[in-house]
C-alpha positions in Angstrom: 111.4 -90.0 -48.6 114.0 -92.7 -47.9 115.9 -94.2 -50.9 117.8 -97.4 -51.2 121.3 -97.1 -49.7 120.5 -93.9 -47.8 118.8 -92.9 -44.6 118.9 -94.3 -41.1 117.8 -97.8 -42.2 120.7 -98.4 -44.5 119.0 -100.7 -47.0 120.9 -103.0 -49.4 118.8 -104.0 -52.4 115.8 -103.0 -50.5 116.4 -105.2 -47.5 116.4 -103.9 -43.9 119.2 -104.8 -41.5 116.7 -105.3 -38.6 113.1 -106.5 -38.4 110.9 -104.5 -40.7 108.2 -103.9 -38.2 110.5 -102.2 -35.7 109.8 -98.7 -37.0 107.1 -96.3 -35.8 103.7 -95.8 -37.5 103.9 -93.5 -40.6 107.5 -94.7 -41.5 108.4 -97.3 -44.0 107.3 -100.8 -43.1 108.8 -103.5 -45.3 106.8 -106.6 -45.4 108.6 -110.0 -45.6 111.5 -108.2 -43.9 112.8 -107.1 -47.3 110.0 -105.5 -49.2 107.0 -106.6 -51.2 107.5 -108.6 -54.4 105.1 -107.3 -57.0 104.9 -108.4 -60.7 104.3 -105.5 -63.0 105.2 -104.5 -66.5 106.7 -101.2 -65.4 108.3 -99.5 -62.4 105.7 -98.5 -59.8 105.5 -95.1 -58.1 103.1 -93.0 -56.2 100.3 -94.7 -54.3 99.0 -98.3 -54.6 96.2 -100.2 -52.9 97.5 -103.6 -51.6 95.2 -106.5 -50.8 95.9 -108.5 -47.7 94.6 -112.1 -47.4 93.5 -112.5 -43.8 92.2 -116.1 -44.2 88.7 -117.4 -44.4 88.3 -115.5 -47.6 88.7 -112.3 -45.7 90.5 -109.6 -47.6 91.6 -106.2 -46.6 92.6 -103.4 -49.0 95.2 -100.9 -47.5 96.4 -97.7 -49.1 100.2 -97.6 -49.4 102.8 -95.2 -50.7 105.7 -96.6 -52.7 108.8 -95.3 -51.1 111.3 -97.2 -53.2 111.1 -99.7 -56.1 114.0 -101.8 -57.5 113.9 -104.3 -60.4 114.8 -107.9 -59.3 113.9 -109.8 -62.4 111.8 -109.9 -65.6 108.6 -107.9 -64.8 109.4 -108.3 -61.1 110.0 -105.4 -58.7 110.9 -105.3 -55.0 108.9 -102.4 -53.5 109.2 -100.6 -50.1 105.8 -99.6 -48.9 104.6 -97.0 -46.4 101.2 -97.5 -44.9 98.7 -94.6 -45.0 96.2 -94.2 -42.2 97.2 -97.5 -40.7 98.4 -97.6 -37.0 101.6 -99.5 -36.2 99.7 -102.0 -34.0 97.4 -102.9 -36.9 100.4 -103.5 -39.2 102.0 -105.7 -36.6 98.9 -107.7 -36.2 98.7 -108.3 -40.0 102.2 -109.6 -40.0 101.7 -111.8 -37.0 98.7 -113.4 -38.7 100.8 -114.2 -41.8 99.1 -111.7 -44.1 100.6 -111.6 -47.6 100.2 -109.1 -50.5 99.2 -109.6 -54.1 98.2 -107.7 -57.2 95.0 -108.2 -59.2 94.8 -111.5 -61.0 93.7 -112.0 -64.5 89.9 -112.2 -64.8 89.2 -110.2 -61.6 86.8 -107.4 -61.9 88.6 -104.1 -62.0 87.8 -100.4 -62.1 89.6 -98.0 -64.3 91.0 -94.7 -63.3 93.7 -94.4 -66.0 93.6 -91.9 -68.9 92.0 -93.8 -71.9 89.5 -91.2 -73.0 91.7 -89.5 -75.6 92.4 -92.7 -77.7 88.6 -93.5 -77.5 87.6 -90.2 -79.0 90.4 -90.5 -81.6 89.1 -93.9 -82.7 85.5 -92.8 -82.9 86.5 -89.8 -85.0 88.5 -91.8 -87.5 85.7 -94.3 -87.9 83.2 -91.6 -88.5 85.5 -89.9 -91.0 86.0 -93.1 -93.0 82.3 -93.7 -93.1 81.6 -90.2 -94.3 84.2 -90.6 -97.1 82.8 -93.9 -98.2 79.1 -92.9 -98.1 79.9 -89.6 -99.8 81.6 -91.3 -102.8 78.7 -93.8 -103.2 75.9 -91.2 -103.1 77.7 -88.5 -105.1 77.9 -85.9 -102.3 81.1 -84.6 -103.6 79.4 -83.2 -106.7 77.8 -80.6 -104.6 81.3 -79.3 -103.6 82.6 -79.6 -107.2 86.1 -80.9 -106.3 88.9 -81.3 -108.9 88.6 -84.5 -110.9 92.1 -85.6 -109.8 91.1 -85.7 -106.1 87.9 -87.8 -106.4 89.7 -91.2 -106.9 91.8 -90.6 -103.8 88.8 -89.8 -101.6 87.2 -93.1 -102.4 90.6 -94.9 -102.0 91.4 -93.6 -98.5 87.9 -94.0 -96.9 88.3 -97.7 -96.1 91.9 -97.3 -94.6 90.7 -94.4 -92.4 87.8 -96.5 -91.2 90.0 -99.4 -90.4 92.5 -97.2 -88.6 89.7 -95.7 -86.5 88.4 -99.2 -85.5 92.0 -100.1 -84.4 92.4 -97.0 -82.3 89.0 -97.6 -80.7 89.8 -101.2 -79.8 93.2 -100.0 -78.2 91.4 -97.4 -76.2 88.8 -99.8 -74.9 91.5 -102.3 -73.8 93.4 -99.4 -72.1 90.4 -98.5 -70.1 89.6 -102.0 -69.1 93.1 -102.9 -67.8 95.7 -100.8 -66.0 99.0 -102.2 -64.7 100.6 -101.3 -61.3 99.4 -98.1 -59.8 96.5 -97.8 -62.3 94.8 -101.1 -61.2 92.6 -101.4 -58.1 90.6 -104.4 -57.1 86.9 -103.5 -56.5 86.5 -105.6 -53.3 89.8 -104.1 -52.0 88.1 -100.7 -52.2 85.2 -102.0 -50.2 87.5 -103.3 -47.5 89.6 -100.2 -47.4 90.2 -99.0 -43.8 89.4 -95.5 -44.8 86.2 -96.4 -46.5 82.7 -95.9 -45.1 81.1 -99.2 -46.2 82.9 -101.6 -43.9 85.4 -101.5 -41.0 87.4 -104.1 -39.3 86.5 -103.9 -35.6 89.7 -105.6 -34.4 91.9 -103.1 -36.3 89.8 -100.2 -34.9 90.3 -101.6 -31.4 94.0 -101.7 -32.0 93.9 -98.1 -33.2 92.1 -97.0 -30.1 94.5 -98.9 -27.8 97.6 -97.5 -29.5 96.3 -93.9 -29.5 95.4 -94.1 -25.8 97.7 -91.9 -23.7 97.4 -94.0 -20.6 98.1 -97.7 -20.2 95.3 -100.2 -21.0 95.2 -103.9 -19.9 92.4 -106.2 -20.9 92.2 -109.1 -18.5 90.3 -112.4 -18.6 89.2 -114.0 -15.3 90.7 -117.4 -14.3 88.4 -119.4 -12.1 88.9 -122.6 -10.0 86.6 -125.5 -9.6 84.5 -123.5 -7.2 84.0 -120.7 -9.8 86.2 -118.4 -7.7 88.5 -116.0 -9.4 92.0 -116.9 -8.6 93.9 -114.9 -11.1 93.6 -112.9 -14.4 95.1 -113.6 -17.8 96.5 -110.6 -19.6 94.9 -110.6 -23.1 95.9 -107.2 -24.4 98.4 -104.5 -23.4 98.8 -101.3 -25.3 102.1 -99.6 -26.0 101.6 -97.0 -23.2 101.4 -99.8 -20.7 104.8 -101.1 -21.8 106.3 -97.8 -20.8 104.4 -97.4 -17.5 105.0 -101.0 -16.3 108.5 -101.4 -17.7 107.5 -104.6 -19.5 107.2 -105.3 -23.2 104.0 -106.5 -24.8 105.4 -110.0 -25.2 106.2 -110.2 -21.5 102.6 -109.1 -20.6 100.2 -110.7 -23.1 99.3 -114.3 -22.2 100.7 -114.1 -18.7 99.0 -114.4 -15.4 98.5 -111.1 -13.5 99.9 -112.2 -10.1 103.0 -113.8 -11.7 103.7 -110.9 -14.0 102.8 -108.0 -11.6 102.9 -109.3 -8.1 102.9 -105.7 -6.7 99.2 -105.4 -7.7 98.3 -108.1 -5.3 100.3 -106.7 -2.4 98.6 -103.3 -2.7 95.1 -104.8 -2.5 94.3 -104.0 -6.2 93.6 -107.7 -7.0 90.7 -107.8 -4.5 89.3 -104.6 -6.1 89.6 -106.2 -9.6 87.7 -109.3 -8.4 85.0 -107.0 -6.9 84.5 -105.2 -10.3 84.0 -108.6 -12.1 81.6 -109.9 -9.5 79.5 -106.8 -8.8 79.8 -105.2 -12.2 80.4 -101.8 -10.5 83.4 -99.8 -12.0 86.2 -98.8 -9.7 88.0 -95.4 -9.9 90.8 -94.6 -7.5 94.4 -93.6 -7.0 97.1 -95.9 -5.5 100.7 -95.6 -4.6 102.7 -98.7 -5.4 105.4 -99.4 -2.8 107.7 -101.3 -5.2 108.5 -98.1 -7.2 107.0 -95.4 -4.9 105.0 -94.0 -7.7 101.3 -92.9 -7.8 98.8 -94.3 -10.4 95.3 -93.3 -11.2 93.3 -96.3 -12.5 89.8 -97.2 -13.7 88.6 -100.7 -13.8 85.4 -101.6 -15.8 83.9 -105.1 -16.2 84.3 -106.5 -19.7 82.7 -109.9 -20.3 84.1 -112.3 -17.7 87.1 -110.0 -17.2 87.7 -106.4 -17.0 89.5 -103.5 -18.7 91.9 -101.4 -16.6 93.1 -98.0 -17.8 95.8 -96.4 -15.7 98.2 -93.6 -15.8 101.3 -92.4 -13.8 100.3 -89.3 -11.8 103.5 -89.1 -9.7 104.5 -85.8 -11.1 101.1 -84.4 -10.6 101.0 -85.6 -7.0 104.4 -84.2 -6.3 103.2 -80.8 -7.7 100.2 -81.0 -5.5 102.3 -81.8 -2.5 104.5 -78.8 -3.2 101.5 -76.5 -3.5 100.0 -78.0 -0.3 103.3 -77.5 1.5 103.5 -73.9 0.3 99.9 -73.2 1.4 100.5 -74.7 4.9 104.1 -73.8 5.6 106.2 -70.7 6.1 108.4 -70.0 3.0 111.4 -68.9 5.0 111.6 -71.4 7.9 109.5 -74.3 6.6 107.5 -74.3 9.8 103.7 -74.7 9.7 101.9 -71.4 9.2 98.8 -70.1 10.9 96.5 -72.1 8.6 98.0 -75.4 9.5 98.4 -74.5 13.1 94.6 -73.6 13.2 93.8 -77.1 11.8 95.9 -78.8 14.5 94.3 -76.7 17.2 90.9 -77.7 16.0 92.0 -81.4 16.1 93.3 -80.8 19.6 90.0 -79.3 20.7 88.1 -82.2 19.4 90.5 -84.6 21.0 90.0 -82.8 24.3 86.2 -83.3 24.0 86.5 -87.0 23.3 89.3 -88.1 25.7 88.9 -87.5 29.4 92.0 -86.0 31.0 93.6 -84.9 27.8 95.2 -81.5 27.8 97.3 -79.4 25.5 99.0 -76.1 25.8 99.9 -73.2 23.4 103.1 -71.2 23.8 103.1 -67.8 22.1 106.7 -66.6 21.5 107.8 -63.1 20.6 111.6 -62.4 20.3 113.1 -59.4 21.9 115.4 -57.0 20.0 114.5 -58.7 16.7 113.5 -55.4 15.1 116.8 -53.7 16.2 118.8 -56.5 14.7 116.8 -56.6 11.5 117.0 -52.8 11.1 120.7 -52.4 12.0 122.2 -55.5 10.3 119.7 -55.8 7.4 116.9 -58.1 6.4 119.3 -60.8 5.4 120.6 -60.9 9.0 117.0 -60.9 10.3 116.2 -63.9 8.1 119.3 -65.7 9.3 118.3 -65.1 12.9 114.8 -66.5 12.2 116.4 -69.7 10.7 118.6 -70.1 13.8 115.6 -69.6 16.1 113.8 -72.3 14.1 116.6 -74.7 14.5 116.7 -74.2 18.2 113.0 -74.7 18.5 113.2 -78.0 16.6 116.2 -79.3 18.6 114.7 -78.5 22.0 111.2 -79.9 21.1 112.8 -83.1 19.9 114.3 -83.5 23.3 110.8 -83.6 24.7 109.7 -86.6 22.6 110.0 -88.9 25.6 107.0 -87.3 27.2 103.8 -89.3 26.9 101.5 -87.9 24.2 98.2 -89.0 22.7 98.3 -86.7 19.6 100.6 -85.8 16.8 103.4 -84.4 18.9 104.7 -80.9 19.6 104.2 -78.5 16.6 106.2 -75.4 16.3 104.7 -72.8 13.9 105.5 -69.3 12.7 102.7 -66.8 12.5 104.8 -64.0 10.8 107.6 -61.6 11.7 109.2 -62.8 14.9 106.1 -64.4 16.3 106.2 -68.2 16.8 103.7 -70.6 18.4 104.3 -74.0 19.9 101.5 -76.5 20.3 102.3 -78.8 23.2 100.3 -82.0 22.8 99.3 -84.1 25.7 100.6 -82.0 28.7 99.6 -82.8 32.2 99.0 -79.3 33.6 100.3 -75.7 33.6 103.5 -76.8 35.3 104.4 -79.2 32.4 103.9 -76.3 30.0 106.0 -74.0 32.2 108.9 -76.5 32.2 108.9 -76.5 28.4 108.8 -72.7 28.3 111.7 -72.4 30.7 113.7 -74.9 28.6 113.1 -72.8 25.5 114.0 -69.6 27.4 117.3 -71.1 28.5 118.0 -72.2 24.9 117.3 -68.7 23.5 119.6 -67.0 26.0 122.6 -68.3 24.1 124.0 -65.8 21.5 123.8 -66.3 17.7 126.6 -65.8 15.2 125.0 -63.8 12.4 127.1 -62.5 9.5 130.2 -62.0 11.7 128.2 -60.5 14.6 127.3 -62.0 17.9 123.7 -61.1 18.6 121.3 -62.1 21.4 117.5 -62.3 21.1 115.7 -63.6 24.1 112.0 -64.6 24.0 108.9 -63.5 25.8 106.4 -66.4 26.1 102.7 -66.4 26.8 101.2 -69.8 27.9 97.6 -71.0 27.6 96.5 -74.4 28.8 93.4 -76.0 27.3 90.2 -75.4 29.1 86.6 -76.4 28.4 85.6 -72.8 27.8 87.8 -72.7 24.7 85.9 -73.7 21.5 87.8 -71.8 18.9 91.5 -71.7 18.0 91.4 -67.9 17.6 90.4 -67.5 21.3 93.4 -69.6 22.4 95.8 -67.7 20.3 94.3 -64.4 21.5 94.8 -65.3 25.1 98.3 -66.6 24.5 99.2 -63.4 22.8 97.8 -61.4 25.7 100.0 -63.5 28.2 103.0 -62.9 25.9 102.5 -59.1 26.1 102.2 -59.4 29.9 105.6 -61.2 29.9 107.1 -58.5 27.6 105.7 -55.7 29.9 107.1 -57.4 33.0 110.7 -57.2 31.7 111.0 -59.7 28.8 112.9 -63.0 28.7 110.2 -64.7 30.8 107.0 -66.5 30.5 103.5 -65.7 31.8 100.6 -68.2 32.2 97.3 -66.8 31.1 94.8 -66.6 34.0 91.2 -65.5 34.7 92.2 -62.0 35.7 93.7 -61.5 32.2 90.6 -62.8 30.7 88.5 -60.3 32.6 90.9 -57.6 31.5 90.5 -58.7 27.9 86.7 -58.6 28.2 86.9 -55.1 29.6 89.3 -54.1 26.9 87.0 -55.4 24.2 84.0 -53.7 25.8 85.9 -50.4 26.0 87.0 -50.7 22.4 83.4 -51.1 21.2 82.2 -48.2 23.3 85.1 -46.0 22.2 84.2 -46.6 18.5 80.6 -45.4 19.3 81.9 -42.4 21.3 84.1 -41.3 18.4 81.2 -41.6 15.9 78.8 -39.6 18.2 81.5 -37.2 19.4 80.7 -38.1 23.0 83.7 -36.3 24.5 84.4 -33.1 26.3 87.2 -30.6 26.0 88.6 -29.1 29.2 91.2 -26.4 29.6 94.2 -26.0 31.9 95.5 -22.4 32.4 99.0 -21.5 31.3 100.1 -18.7 33.6 102.7 -16.0 33.2 104.9 -16.4 36.3 106.0 -12.8 36.2 102.5 -11.2 36.2 100.4 -14.0 37.5 97.9 -13.6 34.7 96.5 -16.2 32.4 98.1 -16.0 29.0 97.1 -19.3 27.4 95.1 -22.5 27.7 95.9 -26.2 27.0 93.1 -28.2 25.6 92.7 -31.7 27.1 90.1 -34.3 26.2 87.8 -36.2 28.7 85.4 -39.0 28.1 82.2 -38.8 30.3 81.2 -42.5 30.2 77.5 -43.0 31.0 78.3 -46.0 33.3 81.8 -45.6 34.5 81.9 -41.9 34.9 84.7 -39.8 33.6 87.5 -41.9 32.0 91.0 -40.5 32.0 92.8 -40.1 28.6 95.5 -42.5 29.8 92.9 -45.3 29.6 91.6 -44.7 26.1 94.2 -42.7 24.1 96.5 -45.7 23.5 93.4 -47.8 22.5 92.3 -45.1 20.1 95.8 -45.2 18.6 95.7 -48.9 18.1 92.2 -48.9 16.6 93.0 -46.1 14.2 90.5 -43.7 15.8 93.0 -41.0 16.9 93.0 -39.1 13.6 89.2 -38.4 13.7 89.3 -37.8 17.5 92.3 -35.4 17.2 90.6 -33.3 14.4 87.5 -33.0 16.6 89.5 -31.8 19.6 91.4 -29.3 17.6 88.3 -27.9 15.9 86.4 -27.7 19.2 89.3 -26.0 21.1 89.7 -23.4 18.3 85.9 -22.6 18.4 85.9 -22.2 22.2 89.1 -20.1 22.1 87.7 -17.7 19.4 84.5 -17.4 21.4 86.4 -16.4 24.6 88.4 -13.8 22.7 85.2 -12.3 21.2 83.4 -12.2 24.5 86.0 -10.3 26.5 88.8 -8.9 24.2 90.6 -7.2 27.1 91.2 -10.4 29.0 91.4 -12.7 26.0 94.0 -15.5 26.2 96.9 -15.1 23.8 97.1 -18.8 22.6 95.6 -22.2 22.8 97.7 -25.4 23.0 96.4 -28.6 21.4 98.2 -32.0 21.7 98.9 -33.9 18.4 99.2 -37.7 18.5 101.8 -39.8 16.8 99.2 -41.0 14.3 98.2 -37.5 13.4 101.8 -36.4 12.9 102.4 -39.2 10.4 99.1 -38.5 8.6 99.9 -37.0 5.1 96.8 -34.9 5.4 97.6 -33.3 8.7 98.7 -29.9 7.2 95.6 -29.7 5.2 93.3 -30.5 8.1 95.0 -27.9 10.3 94.6 -25.3 7.5 90.9 -26.1 7.0 90.2 -25.8 10.8 92.0 -22.5 11.0 90.0 -21.1 8.1 86.7 -22.5 9.5 87.2 -21.2 13.0 88.9 -17.9 12.0 91.7 -18.4 14.5 94.6 -16.1 13.9 98.1 -17.2 13.0 100.2 -17.6 16.2 97.2 -18.2 18.4 97.2 -22.0 17.7 100.1 -24.0 19.2 100.5 -27.7 18.5 102.2 -29.8 21.2 104.3 -32.8 20.2 106.6 -35.0 22.2 110.3 -35.4 21.5 109.9 -39.2 21.1 107.6 -38.5 18.1 110.1 -36.4 16.2 113.0 -38.7 16.9 111.3 -41.6 15.0 112.0 -40.1 11.6 114.0 -36.9 11.8 113.9 -35.9 8.1 110.2 -36.5 7.6 109.2 -34.8 10.8 111.4 -31.7 10.0 109.5 -31.4 6.7 106.1 -31.7 8.3 106.9 -29.3 11.1 108.2 -26.8 8.5 104.9 -26.9 6.6 102.9 -26.3 9.8 105.1 -23.3 10.6 104.3 -21.9 7.1 100.6 -21.9 8.2 101.5 -19.6 11.2 101.2 -22.4 13.7 103.5 -22.3 16.7 105.1 -25.6 17.8 105.7 -26.7 21.4 107.8 -29.7 22.4 106.0 -31.4 25.2 107.6 -33.5 28.0 111.0 -32.1 27.2 113.8 -33.8 29.1 112.4 -37.4 29.1 114.1 -38.4 25.8 117.8 -39.0 25.1 118.7 -37.2 21.9 116.6 -34.0 21.7 119.4 -31.7 22.9 121.7 -32.7 20.0 119.1 -32.1 17.3 116.8 -29.5 18.8 118.1 -26.9 16.4 116.9 -29.0 13.4 113.2 -28.4 14.2 111.3 -25.1 14.1 110.3 -25.4 17.8 108.9 -22.2 19.5 108.1 -23.5 23.0 109.8 -26.0 25.4 107.6 -27.6 28.0 109.6 -29.0 30.9 108.3 -32.3 32.0 106.5 -32.5 35.4 109.0 -35.1 36.6 111.7 -32.4 36.9 109.4 -30.0 38.8 108.2 -32.7 41.2 111.8 -33.6 42.1 112.8 -30.1 43.0 111.6 -30.5 46.6 113.7 -33.6 47.2 117.0 -32.5 45.4 116.5 -28.8 44.9 120.1 -28.0 44.2 120.6 -30.8 41.7 117.4 -30.3 39.8 117.5 -26.6 40.2 120.8 -26.6 38.2 119.1 -28.7 35.5 116.1 -26.4 35.3 118.4 -23.4 35.1 120.3 -25.0 32.2 117.2 -25.8 30.3 115.8 -22.3 30.8 119.0 -20.7 29.6 119.2 -23.0 26.6 115.7 -22.1 25.6 116.5 -18.4 25.9 119.6 -18.8 23.8 117.5 -20.5 21.1 114.8 -17.8 21.3 112.3 -20.3 22.7 109.6 -19.9 25.3 109.7 -22.1 28.4 106.6 -23.6 30.2 107.0 -25.6 33.3 104.4 -28.4 33.8 103.1 -29.9 37.0 103.5 -26.8 39.3 101.7 -27.9 42.5 103.4 -26.1 45.4 104.3 -22.6 46.3 108.0 -23.6 46.7 108.1 -24.9 43.1 106.5 -21.6 42.0 109.1 -19.6 43.9 112.0 -21.6 42.4 110.7 -21.2 38.9 110.2 -17.5 39.4 113.8 -17.2 40.7 115.0 -19.0 37.6 113.1 -16.6 35.4 110.9 -19.3 33.9 108.3 -17.6 31.8 105.2 -19.8 32.1 103.8 -22.5 34.4 100.8 -24.7 34.6 99.6 -27.1 37.2 97.1 -27.8 39.9 98.5 -24.9 42.0 96.7 -22.6 39.6 93.7 -24.7 38.6 92.6 -28.1 37.6 91.4 -28.6 34.0 87.9 -27.0 33.7 85.3 -26.8 31.0 85.0 -23.8 28.6 82.3 -22.2 30.8 84.3 -22.5 34.0 87.5 -21.3 32.2 86.0 -17.8 31.5 86.3 -16.6 35.2 89.9 -17.7 35.2 90.8 -15.1 32.5 90.7 -12.2 35.0 92.3 -14.0 38.1 95.8 -13.1 39.5 97.2 -16.6 40.0 100.3 -15.6 41.9 98.4 -13.9 44.7 95.9 -16.8 44.9 98.8 -19.3 45.0 100.6 -17.3 47.7 97.4 -17.3 49.8 
């Protein structure tokens, strides 16, 4: 509570330095700029109900709290009042209309709420006591009590004074109840006019309360018409406090002014015409608008009100900015700021629709994949990879801006990032494939220049696939798919080049999709066959082992080579299930051969393991389960892996191969010699068998001495490491003789037998292959 001479208002004798109505609602508001002069017999405190004369015999009672009270004369006090439950706008209106304050006048009907009940009961008690004393003396009641003779005269003597005293107290109590000064006096009609009362409400003050409490701006306008009854302008009748803040104008600058003169920006944005339409049609208008003069967004609602309208509005600029940020994040890549796949798809849909409507309109899509990005990202770190992507983005933008002189009907060239190092450029309004190829070559030339990344000079060229719009394209996904296919063709052809998608590629894609669907069905139905290629001991010529190979007998296309479907199965994630089926079937056939003819039974069966299987955490468990189910003995099952598989992750592969060895499985390294680092880390893996790649064997005939020395070194290396050597691709007698001369232990190839089924493999168990090869 503020007191005179203290607080932020710095009163002197109850007077304010500034205007008394400049404070906010709920704080002290001093009427007459210096307080309210109230005549009272004593100092006032607590709450009081003040009556405001509004004119035309209209009165309003308002509850106030007395904040400070200072005597200024005889029975006169200057009082600082705080309105209770009265908005600031209502107080301002009361003061503008010249409202004054007064206390109850003499003769006015009053209600009593002060404490006069005690004196009333005291007076009644004294009157009753005096009457009892007087009546008892006259009727001789005291004889019944037999009081002393000295007391009887005194009882008769005091009866009348007691009665008179009671009458006096009673009169005082009645007067106290009827009249109460200051805080104890309330005018009855003031109670009826109290804002908080339920009997009567002032509609104007209620409207002021609503306008002040509104969070958004509110303008009440009155239409101004010319002689033709046409609305030419609006007169601002009311503006709430929120509108002052939103429009940057005070209420005095708004109220009573013409709309076009006060806010000319509303007319320039076309809002005036909408306001006229609301008045003439009676239909409300709800919309958002960006005003050019302050670049801010407003949401407004205009409703007809008499021959004018009420406009409520609010500043939604922050909300729109937040929405724009969310939209940008949803449609753009976080790192580069380029449009993402979602926005690219929308632009492709628009381009497709434009191609349908406009004759001769064409667009092209360039699918870019950057070479060596993974190497840079892995060797220099992800931060360097991100910096490289930003540099790529800058070069894309710079080189596409140089093409702005080209005639275009659409939105321009749009570079986008799909993810990783894959970018797509939508070329809008190209003439033909040649125009798209010129742009692609310009980009290729730009990407040949090296980048400076974290102190390193790196180069990352691009492989680009091009698709030009064609009536057969109706979906964006089809265009991106074909552009991706052309990009892979460019990468396969040697990188740093572009390839235009053509009809042959389309046919290849259709065949690929058909093959994928058929392969899925074949894996589910196990529609494959296992064939076996003999592994022959070159010293004895007898069959010692078999290598299990898969074949796919297609019902329409005949037998399909593994080279056509194994890679597809890897990409589709089918190789795990297919590999387990091959291993199980090979083990079953091998155990059956051993049981049929134990004397000529093969010693081992080799089964190839794919890269996907080797990375499968459940591989060891699957192998163990198959061995238990088929009852194959430890050492009889050999798994073939390529050296490129184990070089991907040396530590993990060493752990997996060690677990397989604990099961009793032998490990063979297939295609040995085709890699680059296997000789330096061969000792790290528990390898039992080295299979020399067929490329070395086939080259013996052309450069026998050179390759003979290599074969001799490999065979000696394997012997020193206690490994068995198998030569693949033996096709001629000369190759066989050379391998025998080098003391190679085993060989396999078409010289001995082509891969055959399990039934046709049984006769091979007893054949002498060296004699048949010599013959």
